C-alpha positions in Angstrom: -26.4 -61.1 12.9 -29.6 -61.5 14.9 -28.6 -58.9 17.5 -28.4 -56.2 14.8 -32.1 -56.1 14.7 -32.7 -55.9 18.4 -33.2 -52.9 20.6 -29.6 -53.0 21.8 -28.5 -51.6 18.4 -30.0 -48.2 19.3 -27.3 -47.7 21.9 -24.3 -49.0 20.0 -21.5 -46.8 18.9 -19.7 -47.5 15.6 -16.7 -48.7 17.6 -18.8 -51.4 19.5 -20.6 -52.3 16.3 -17.3 -52.9 14.5 -16.0 -55.1 17.4 -19.1 -57.3 17.4 -19.0 -57.4 13.6 -15.4 -58.6 13.7 -16.3 -61.2 16.3 -18.9 -62.6 14.0 -16.3 -62.8 11.2 -14.0 -64.7 13.5 -16.7 -67.2 14.4 -17.4 -67.7 10.7 -13.7 -68.1 9.9 -13.4 -70.9 12.5 -16.7 -72.6 11.7 -18.4 -71.7 15.0 -22.2 -71.5 15.1 -22.1 -69.2 18.2 -20.2 -66.0 18.9 -18.6 -66.6 22.3 -16.8 -64.2 24.6 -13.5 -65.4 23.3 -14.4 -64.1 19.8 -15.4 -60.7 21.3 -12.2 -60.5 23.4 -10.1 -61.4 20.3 -11.9 -58.8 18.3 -11.0 -56.1 20.8 -7.4 -57.2 20.8 -7.2 -56.9 17.1 -9.2 -53.6 16.5 -8.3 -51.5 19.5 -5.0 -49.6 18.9 -4.4 -48.9 22.5 -4.5 -52.6 23.5 -2.5 -53.6 20.5 0.2 -51.0 21.3 0.3 -52.4 24.9 1.0 -55.9 23.6 3.5 -54.6 21.2 5.5 -52.8 24.0 5.6 -56.1 25.9 6.8 -57.9 22.8 3.7 -60.1 22.5 2.5 -61.2 19.1 -1.1 -61.0 19.8 -2.4 -62.0 16.4 -0.5 -65.3 16.3 -1.7 -66.2 19.8 -5.3 -65.4 19.0 -5.2 -67.6 16.0 -3.7 -70.4 18.0 -6.4 -70.2 20.7 -9.3 -69.8 18.2 -8.1 -72.9 16.4 -8.9 -74.8 19.6 -12.5 -73.6 19.4 -12.8 -74.4 15.7 -15.3 -77.0 14.6 -16.2 -79.1 11.5 -19.5 -77.4 11.0 -20.4 -76.4 7.5 -21.4 -72.7 7.6 -22.5 -71.3 4.3 -23.6 -67.8 5.4 -23.5 -65.4 8.3 -27.2 -65.9 8.9 -26.4 -69.3 10.5 -24.3 -67.6 13.2 -25.8 -66.1 16.4 -24.6 -64.9 19.9 -24.2 -67.5 22.6 -26.1 -67.1 25.9 -22.9 -66.0 27.6 -22.2 -63.4 25.0 -25.8 -62.1 25.1 -25.6 -61.8 28.9 -22.3 -60.0 28.6 -23.7 -57.5 26.1 -26.9 -56.9 28.2 -24.8 -56.2 31.3 -22.5 -53.9 29.3 -25.4 -51.8 28.1 -27.0 -51.7 31.5 -24.0 -49.8 32.9 -24.4 -46.1 33.1 -21.1 -45.6 31.4 -19.6 -44.7 28.1 -20.0 -47.5 25.5 -16.4 -47.9 24.4 -14.2 -50.9 23.7 -12.0 -50.4 26.8 -15.1 -50.7 29.1 -16.2 -53.7 27.2 -12.8 -55.3 27.6 -12.7 -54.6 31.3 -16.1 -56.2 31.7 -14.9 -59.3 29.8 -11.9 -59.6 32.0 -14.0 -59.4 35.2 -16.8 -61.7 34.1 -14.9 -64.5 32.4 -12.1 -65.6 34.8 -11.6 -69.1 33.3 -11.4 -67.7 29.8 -9.0 -65.0 30.9 -6.8 -67.4 32.8 -6.6 -69.7 29.8 -5.8 -66.9 27.4 -3.1 -65.2 29.5 -1.5 -68.4 30.5 -0.9 -68.8 26.7 0.2 -65.2 26.5 2.5 -65.3 29.5 1.2 -61.8 30.2 0.3 -60.0 33.4 -3.4 -59.2 33.4 -2.9 -56.3 35.8 -1.5 -54.3 33.0 -4.8 -54.5 31.2 -6.8 -53.6 34.3 -4.7 -50.4 34.4 -6.5 -49.4 31.2 -9.4 -48.5 33.4 -7.5 -45.6 35.0 -6.2 -44.7 31.6 -9.6 -44.7 30.1 -11.5 -42.9 32.8 -9.0 -40.6 34.5 -6.7 -39.3 31.9 -8.0 -40.0 28.4 -5.6 -37.5 27.0 -2.8 -40.0 27.5 -4.6 -42.4 25.2 -2.6 -42.3 22.0 -5.8 -43.0 20.0 -7.3 -39.7 21.1 -4.4 -37.5 22.2 -3.1 -37.3 18.6 -6.2 -35.3 17.7 -5.2 -32.6 20.2 -2.4 -30.1 19.8 -0.2 -29.2 22.7 -0.1 -25.4 22.0 2.3 -23.3 24.0 0.3 -20.5 25.7 1.8 -17.2 26.6 1.6 -17.0 30.4 2.0 -13.2 30.6 -1.2 -12.3 28.7 -4.0 -10.8 30.9 -5.9 -8.7 28.3 -9.3 -7.9 26.9 -11.0 -8.5 30.3 -14.5 -7.6 29.0 -14.3 -10.3 26.4 -12.8 -12.8 28.8 -15.6 -12.2 31.3 -18.2 -12.8 28.6 -16.6 -16.2 27.8 -16.7 -17.1 31.5 -20.4 -16.2 31.7 -21.3 -18.4 28.7 -19.2 -21.3 30.1 -21.2 -21.1 33.3 -24.7 -21.1 31.7 -27.1 -24.0 31.6 -28.0 -23.6 27.9 -25.9 -22.5 25.0 -22.7 -23.1 27.0 -20.3 -23.1 24.1 -18.9 -19.6 23.2 -17.8 -18.7 19.6 -15.5 -15.7 19.2 -16.4 -13.9 16.0 -13.8 -11.5 14.7 -11.7 -10.6 11.6 -8.4 -12.5 11.2 -5.7 -11.0 13.4 -7.9 -9.1 16.0 -6.7 -11.3 18.9 -9.2 -14.1 19.3 -6.6 -16.6 20.3 -5.0 -14.1 22.6 -8.3 -13.8 24.5 -8.5 -17.5 24.9 -4.9 -17.4 26.3 -6.0 -14.7 28.7 -8.8 -16.9 30.0 -6.4 -19.9 30.4 -4.0 -17.7 32.5 -6.9 -16.7 34.7 -7.8 -20.3 35.2 -4.2 -21.2 36.1 -4.1 -18.4 38.8 -7.6 -19.6 40.1 -8.9 -16.1 39.4 -12.2 -17.6 38.1 -15.5 -18.9 39.5 -15.3 -22.4 41.1 -16.9 -24.2 38.1 -13.8 -23.2 36.0 -11.0 -23.7 38.5 -10.0 -27.2 37.5 -10.7 -26.9 33.8 -8.1 -28.0 31.2 -7.7 -26.6 27.7 -6.9 -28.8 24.6 -6.7 -27.5 21.1 -8.3 -29.7 18.4 -6.1 -30.8 15.6 -8.4 -30.3 12.6 -5.8 -31.0 9.9 -5.0 -34.5 11.4 -8.7 -35.2 11.9 -9.2 -34.5 8.2 -6.1 -36.3 7.1 -7.1 -39.5 8.8 -10.6 -39.5 7.4 -10.2 -40.3 3.8 -13.3 -42.4 3.3 -17.0 -41.8 3.8 -18.0 -42.4 7.4 -14.4 -42.3 8.8 -14.6 -38.7 9.9 -17.9 -39.2 11.8 -16.5 -42.3 13.4 -13.3 -40.6 14.5 -15.1 -37.6 15.8 -17.6 -39.7 17.7 -14.7 -41.6 19.4 -13.1 -38.3 20.2 -16.2 -37.0 21.8 -16.9 -40.2 23.8 -13.3 -40.1 25.1 -13.5 -36.4 25.9 -16.6 -36.8 28.0 -14.7 -39.1 30.3 -12.3 -36.2 31.0 -14.8 -34.2 33.0 -12.8 -31.0 33.2 -11.9 -30.7 29.5 -12.7 -27.7 27.4 -12.0 -28.2 23.7 -10.6 -25.2 21.8 -11.3 -25.2 18.1 -9.6 -22.4 16.3 -11.2 -21.5 12.9 -14.2 -23.8 13.7 -15.6 -23.2 10.2 -13.1 -25.7 9.0 -14.8 -28.3 11.3 -18.1 -27.4 9.8 -16.6 -27.8 6.3 -15.5 -31.3 7.2 -19.1 -32.1 8.2 -20.4 -30.5 5.1 -18.1 -32.6 2.8 -19.6 -35.8 4.4 -23.3 -35.0 4.8 -24.7 -31.6 4.1 -24.8 -29.7 7.4 -27.5 -27.4 6.2 -30.0 -30.2 6.2 -31.9 -30.3 9.5 -31.9 -34.1 9.7 -28.2 -34.5 8.7 -26.6 -37.3 10.7 -23.5 -35.1 10.9 -25.4 -32.2 12.4 -27.2 -34.5 14.9 -23.8 -35.9 16.0 -22.4 -32.4 16.4 -25.4 -31.1 18.2 -25.6 -34.1 20.5 -22.0 -33.8 21.4 -22.0 -30.2 22.5 -25.6 -29.7 23.6 -24.9 -31.8 26.7 -23.3 -30.7 30.0 -20.5 -33.2 29.8 -18.3 -31.4 27.2 -17.7 -27.8 26.2 -16.1 -26.1 23.3 -14.7 -22.7 22.6 -14.5 -21.8 18.9 -13.2 -19.0 16.8 -14.4 -17.9 13.3 -14.7 -14.8 11.1 -17.9 -12.8 10.5 -18.0 -14.0 6.9 -17.6 -17.7 7.8 -20.1 -17.4 10.6 -22.6 -15.9 8.2 -22.0 -18.8 5.7 -21.9 -21.7 8.2 -23.8 -21.0 11.4 -26.2 -18.2 10.9 -28.0 -20.1 8.1 -28.6 -23.1 10.4 -30.8 -22.5 13.5 -29.7 -26.0 14.9 -26.1 -24.8 15.2 -27.2 -21.5 16.8 -28.9 -23.5 19.5 -25.5 -24.9 20.6 -23.4 -21.8 20.5 -23.5 -18.3 22.0 -21.6 -15.7 20.1 -19.1 -13.0 21.2 -18.2 -10.3 18.7 -14.5 -9.5 18.9 -13.6 -6.1 17.5 -10.2 -4.7 16.6 -8.4 -3.6 19.8 -7.7 0.0 20.4 -4.2 1.5 20.0 -3.8 1.4 23.8 -4.9 -2.3 24.0 -2.6 -3.1 21.1 0.3 -1.4 22.8 -0.2 -3.6 25.9 -0.2 -6.7 23.6 2.9 -5.6 21.8 4.8 -5.0 25.1 4.2 -8.6 25.9 4.9 -10.0 22.5 8.0 -7.8 21.9 9.7 -9.7 24.7 9.6 -12.8 22.6 11.0 -11.0 19.6 13.8 -9.4 21.7 14.8 -12.8 23.0 14.6 -14.5 19.6 16.5 -11.8 17.6 18.7 -10.5 20.4 17.7 -7.0 19.9 16.1 -4.2 22.0 12.7 -2.8 20.8 11.8 0.6 22.3 8.3 1.6 23.3 8.5 4.4 20.6 9.0 1.7 18.0 6.0 -0.2 19.2 3.8 3.0 19.1 5.0 3.9 15.6 4.4 0.3 14.4 0.8 0.6 15.5 0.3 4.1 14.1 1.9 3.3 10.7 0.1 -0.1 10.4 -3.2 1.8 10.6 -2.2 4.2 7.9 -0.5 1.8 5.4 -2.0 -1.6 5.9 -5.7 -1.4 5.5 -6.6 -5.0 4.6 -5.4 -6.5 7.9 -6.2 -5.9 11.5 -4.5 -4.9 14.8 -2.7 -6.4 16.6 -1.6 -8.9 14.0 -0.5 -6.3 11.4 1.6 -4.4 13.9 3.2 -7.6 15.0 4.0 -8.5 11.4 5.7 -5.2 10.9 7.9 -5.7 14.0 8.8 -9.3 13.1 9.8 -8.3 9.6 11.7 -5.3 10.8 13.7 -7.5 13.2 14.5 -9.8 10.2 15.6 -6.8 8.1 17.8 -5.7 10.9 19.5 -9.1 11.1 20.1 -9.2 7.3 21.8 -5.9 7.3 25.6 -6.7 7.2 26.6 -3.3 8.6 24.1 -3.4 11.4 25.9 -3.3 14.8 23.0 -1.7 16.7 21.5 -3.5 19.7 18.3 -1.6 19.3 15.8 -1.8 16.4 16.0 1.3 14.1 13.1 3.1 12.6 14.4 2.6 9.1 13.7 -1.2 9.4 10.1 -0.4 10.3 9.8 1.6 7.0 11.4 -1.4 5.1 8.9 -3.8 6.6 5.9 -1.5 5.8 7.2 -1.2 2.3 7.2 -5.0 1.9 3.8 -5.5 3.4 2.0 -2.6 1.7 3.8 -2.8 -1.7 4.7 0.9 -1.6 8.3 1.9 -2.4 10.3 2.6 0.8 11.3 6.1 -0.3 7.6 7.0 -0.8 6.7 5.8 2.7 9.7 7.7 4.2 8.8 10.8 2.2 5.1 10.7 3.2 6.0 10.3 6.9 8.5 13.1 6.9 6.7 15.5 4.5 8.6 14.7 1.4 9.9 17.2 -1.2 7.5 15.5 -3.6 4.5 16.6 -1.5 6.0 20.1 -1.0 6.7 20.5 -4.7 3.7 18.6 -5.9 2.3 21.6 -7.9 5.7 22.1 -9.6 6.1 18.5 -10.5 2.6 18.3 -12.0 3.3 21.4 -14.1 6.4 19.8 -15.5 4.1 17.2 -17.1 0.7 18.9 -17.5 0.6 22.1 -19.5 -2.1 24.8 -19.8 -4.0 23.6 -16.6 -2.5 25.8 -13.9 -5.8 26.4 -12.0 -6.7 22.7 -12.0 -3.2 21.6 -10.9 -3.2 24.2 -8.0 -6.6 23.0 -6.8 -5.7 19.3 -6.9 -2.3 19.9 -5.2 -3.8 21.9 -2.3 -6.4 19.2 -1.7 -3.9 16.4 -1.6 -1.5 18.4 0.7 -4.4 19.0 3.2 -5.2 15.3 3.1 -1.6 14.2 3.8 -1.5 16.6 6.8 -4.5 14.9 8.3 -7.0 17.7 7.5 -9.4 15.5 5.5 -12.3 13.5 6.9 -10.9 10.3 8.5 -12.2 7.6 6.2 -12.7 9.5 2.9 -10.4 9.0 0.0 -7.4 11.4 -0.3 -9.3 13.3 -3.0 -12.0 12.8 -5.6 -12.7 15.0 -8.6 -14.5 14.8 -11.9 -12.2 16.1 -14.6 -14.1 17.6 -17.5 -13.0 19.3 -20.7 -12.1 18.6 -24.3 -10.3 15.4 -25.3 -6.5 15.4 -25.1 -6.1 18.1 -22.5 -4.3 16.1 -19.9 -7.0 14.5 -17.8 -5.6 11.0 -18.0 -2.0 12.4 -17.7 -2.9 13.9 -14.3 -3.8 10.4 -13.0 -0.6 8.9 -14.3 1.6 11.7 -12.9 -0.1 11.6 -9.5 0.5 7.9 -9.3 4.2 8.3 -10.1 4.8 11.2 -7.8 2.8 10.0 -4.7 3.0 6.2 -5.1 6.2 5.6 -6.9 5.1 4.4 -10.3 2.5 4.9 -13.1 1.6 1.3 -12.5 -0.1 2.4 -9.3 -2.8 4.0 -11.5 -5.8 1.6 -11.9 -7.9 2.5 -14.9 -11.5 1.5 -15.7 -12.9 2.2 -19.1 -16.6 2.9 -18.2 -17.8 2.0 -21.7 -17.4 -1.6 -20.5 -20.0 -1.0 -17.7 -23.0 0.2 -19.7 -25.3 -2.6 -18.7 -27.0 -3.0 -15.3 -25.5 -6.5 -14.8 -22.0 -5.2 -15.4 -22.0 -3.8 -11.8 -21.1 -7.4 -10.8 -17.8 -7.0 -12.6 -16.7 -4.3 -10.2 -17.8 -5.9 -6.9 -18.1 -9.6 -7.8 -20.9 -12.0 -8.8 -23.8 -12.5 -6.3 -24.3 -15.9 -4.6 -25.5 -18.6 -7.0 -23.8 -17.0 -10.0 -20.6 -18.1 -11.8 -17.7 -16.3 -10.3 -19.1 -15.9 -6.8 -16.3 -15.6 -4.3 -13.7 -14.5 -6.8 -14.1 -10.8 -6.0 -14.7 -7.9 -8.3 -12.3 -6.1 -10.6 -12.5 -2.9 -8.5 -12.5 -4.4 -5.1 -9.7 -6.9 -5.8 -7.6 -4.2 -7.5 -7.8 -1.9 -4.5 -7.3 -4.8 -2.1 -4.0 -5.6 -3.8 -3.1 -1.9 -4.2 -4.6 0.1 -1.4 -2.3 3.1 -2.3 -3.3 3.9 -5.8 -5.0 6.4 -8.2 -8.3 5.2 -9.5 -9.3 6.5 -12.9 -12.9 6.0 -14.1 -12.6 7.1 -17.7 -15.8 8.6 -19.3 -18.0 8.0 -16.3 -21.1 9.2 -18.2 -21.0 6.0 -20.3 -21.5 3.7 -17.3 -24.9 2.5 -16.2 -26.5 4.8 -13.6 -26.1 2.1 -10.9 -22.3 2.3 -11.2 -22.5 6.0 -10.2 -24.7 5.0 -7.3 -22.0 2.4 -6.3 -19.5 5.3 -6.0 -21.5 7.1 -3.3 -20.4 4.7 -0.6 -16.7 5.0 -1.7 -16.8 8.8 -1.9 -18.5 9.2 1.5 -17.2 6.4 3.7 -14.1 5.4 1.9 -15.1 1.7 1.8 -17.0 -0.8 -0.3 -18.4 -4.3 0.4 -17.9 -6.9 -2.3 -20.4 -9.6 -3.1 -18.9 -12.0 -0.6 -19.2 -9.5 2.3 -15.5 -8.5 2.4 -14.8 -4.8 3.2 -12.3 -3.0 1.0 -10.8 0.3 2.2 -10.5 3.3 -0.2 -9.1 5.9 2.3 -5.6 5.8 0.7 -6.8 6.2 -2.9 -7.2 9.2 -5.2 -10.3 8.9 -7.3 -10.6 10.6 -10.6 -13.6 10.6 -12.9 -13.3 11.9 -16.5 -16.1 13.1 -18.6 -16.6 14.7 -22.0 -20.2 15.9 -21.3 -20.9 19.3 -22.8 -17.6 19.6 -24.7 -17.8 21.3 -28.1 -17.7 18.8 -31.0 -16.5 21.3 -33.7 -14.4 24.4 -34.1 -17.6 26.4 -34.8 -19.2 25.4 -31.5 -16.0 26.1 -29.7 -15.9 29.7 -31.0 -19.6 30.4 -30.5 -20.1 29.3 -26.9 -18.6 29.6 -23.5 -17.9 25.8 -23.3 -17.0 25.9 -19.6 -20.5 27.0 -18.6 -22.0 24.4 -21.0 -19.9 21.6 -19.5 -20.8 22.6 -15.9 -24.5 22.7 -16.7 -24.3 19.3 -18.5 -22.5 17.7 -15.6 -25.0 19.0 -13.0 -27.9 18.0 -15.2 -26.6 14.4 -15.9 -25.4 13.4 -12.5 -27.5 13.2 -9.3 -26.8 15.9 -6.6 -25.8 13.2 -4.1 -23.0 12.2 -6.4 -21.8 15.7 -7.2 -21.9 16.7 -3.5 -19.6 13.9 -2.4 -16.8 15.0 -4.8 -14.2 17.5 -3.8 -15.1 19.5 -6.9 -15.7 19.6 -10.6 -12.6 20.6 -12.4 -12.9 21.9 -16.0 -9.7 21.7 -18.1 -8.8 24.5 -20.5 -8.5 23.9 -24.3 -4.8 23.8 -25.2 -3.1 26.7 -26.9 -0.3 26.5 -29.5 2.1 27.4 -26.7 0.9 24.5 -24.6 1.4 22.2 -27.6 5.0 23.4 -28.0 5.7 22.5 -24.4 4.0 19.1 -24.9 6.0 18.6 -28.1 9.2 19.2 -26.1 8.1 16.6 -23.6 7.4 14.0 -26.3 10.7 14.7 -28.0 12.6 14.3 -24.7 10.8 11.0 -24.1 11.8 9.9 -27.6 15.4 10.8 -27.1 15.5 8.9 -23.8 14.0 5.8 -25.5 16.6 6.0 -28.3 19.5 6.3 -25.8 18.4 3.1 -24.1 17.8 1.1 -27.2 20.4 2.6 -29.6 23.3 4.1 -27.5 25.3 4.9 -30.6 22.7 7.3 -31.9 21.9 10.7 -30.7 18.8 12.7 -31.9 18.5 16.4 -32.5 15.3 18.2 -33.4 15.5 21.9 -34.1 13.1 24.4 -32.6 11.6 25.4 -35.9 10.5 21.8 -36.5 8.9 21.6 -33.0 7.0 24.9 -33.7 5.9 23.7 -37.1 4.6 20.4 -35.8 2.8 22.1 -32.9 1.1 24.7 -35.2 0.1 21.9 -37.7 -1.4 19.8 -34.8 -3.3 22.6 -33.2 -7.0 21.8 -32.8 -8.8 22.9 -29.6 -11.3 20.1 -30.0 -8.8 17.2 -30.0 -6.1 18.6 -27.7 -2.6 16.9 -27.8 -3.6 13.7 -29.5 -3.0 15.0 -33.1 0.4 16.2 -32.0 1.4 12.7 -30.9 0.3 11.3 -34.3 2.3 14.0 -36.2 5.5 13.2 -34.2 5.1 9.5 -35.1 4.6 10.4 -38.8 7.2 13.1 -39.3 10.0 12.0 -36.8 9.6 8.5 -35.5 8.9 6.8 -38.9 11.8 8.5 -40.8 14.1 7.8 -37.8 13.1 4.1 -37.8 14.0 3.8 -41.5 17.4 5.5 -41.0 18.2 3.2 -38.1 17.3 0.1 -40.1 19.2 1.3 -43.3 22.5 2.3 -41.7 22.6 0.0 -38.6 25.0 2.4 -36.8 27.9 0.6 -35.0 29.7 3.8 -34.1 28.4 7.1 -32.5 26.4 9.3 -34.8 24.1 12.3 -34.6 20.8 12.3 -36.5 19.4 15.8 -36.9 15.9 16.7 -38.0 16.0 20.3 -39.4 12.9 22.2 -40.6 13.6 24.6 -43.5 11.2 27.5 -43.0 11.8 28.8 -46.6 10.8 25.6 -48.4 8.6 24.2 -45.6 10.6 21.0 -45.7 12.2 18.6 -43.2 15.8 17.7 -43.8 17.6 14.8 -42.2 21.4 15.1 -41.4 23.6 12.3 -40.2 26.9 13.3 -38.6 29.6 10.9 -37.4 30.8 11.7 -33.9 34.3 11.4 -32.6 
């Protein structure tokens, strides 16, 4: 095509190019040496969906009629290649006139020009069509005055219902208005975490425009939300997305009062990136985007998150030239309450239930305590919505007002904490009151340590700790097997409902410097980037948990440095920039530094002083000072081992009752004392005791169960004969 190499090509859009290309193909098909206006007109009829739909509605088979007319223009010329075809003088004049217009270069305007300039051709065509030409001339008003009624473009906009009662966040709304009224960088982007109310702010602006409570330049503006999912879905092949986006922009420019709203605009940037890397300064996609929104004809309001802004926009100065940023922070409790008052009306109407202001305030307060990985007002709204559903599902619920117990249920669902734990924590539970007693039932010989830990946790739950710090943090020192790990398990069970809420890290796995990335995630450019770290992901999933860092002295020094931020601020940033909150965790470090390694050392030295000196020498002062305290566990006595032995035997009896209900187990006191004395070793604590119980009780019991396979109730007794120092086994049939 000769015209392809002319200066005209510089002004062509892809739509116009495709129309002229199609007209060339039609000329070739019907052996015409010249592309006439009839070929261009036919091409528009075939390729333009709006025109095609117009003929379809009027029951006109446009393709058949075009073929019939073009057959009249067909010749017997032998055309072997497209190079033989060129534009006729009439077509060239038409195209020159079209590009001399100061108008948008789209197919509708080209069609209208054709209809006006070629009366004979039009009369011949529409006589054949039996079609009123005035219908086509009405396309001009459709094209220029209300492009949003155009089905080609309107499908890319979402008709989003806006809450007409929202007039909030006036400072942020006024900042948007200022940017929209500027000469440069006239496109605001709202940057905020998910759920902080970015869309709500846009709705507030819309309502101000509707009430004309805005400057004159905004009074007639209309909002349309961009449908990114459909734009992506209809762009399967390379170049299609750019073409659709270009058409959309050209059409939007004709609607002079349109402001495009693009929620989560980073997805739009991702679409550009998938086609032609947007981080390249000369990317055609970037040029298209910059050209579209750098002009005064069209404006855009976008929303994104700080992380996506950092990844997509901040790295590209070209994009920063287009947009002006507004940082949207989490609203205060007062602002959230105003939002909830408005939103609760919708919930009340939908669920047919009354929601009191007290419920709204409690939802906000409890969401801040129990849901740390989300933001107000969204997390408070989620609690209310789920509570209303819980109320509807309750068969015995006849109340017309939402009850507080359903708020507890919804918080339990969203936080993963058992409902009774939440209820107990809020109402000062017996577990908290009796924490010291409950710990002493499982941990023996550590009265001083238990009292100190219990008092610290009670203070924290009553709000007497620093706001963002963890509930408590200690380094537990002392001989092996004295109950350090058991403290972590017991705290998790008492305070958070299950031992599974204890997250354990064996610090011998983090001895290398690079192993730090295991905890917080791999840095950019390394395998695993974006997947999160073992520590950050674990706490993100279980914000209410006990963290046990076992044998902290074995970890690389950088791991201890990492803990400084957690212990001081109660938060940690992973490798991808996501903040993880530790304020609802209990942090325990264990260490064997300075512990005696033999009975002789244990007898000769005051091991508590040695341990304390070793800890303060090994760890930096800034680490020690951020802990609540260093707690040194006592070496276990024989009396402690007897108590622990009773605990292990009780656990064994419970297990046996659940797996073999026909068998009951009895262990006499003499045997318990014998095992405890035999297991006593102040260096190894309770661990030898566990092994002796396995050897002297569990193994013989297993053999008896296999041998006799009891089908009726029986009692198996383990009796220690103090005279002969021998264990006897008795089997008694029970009635």
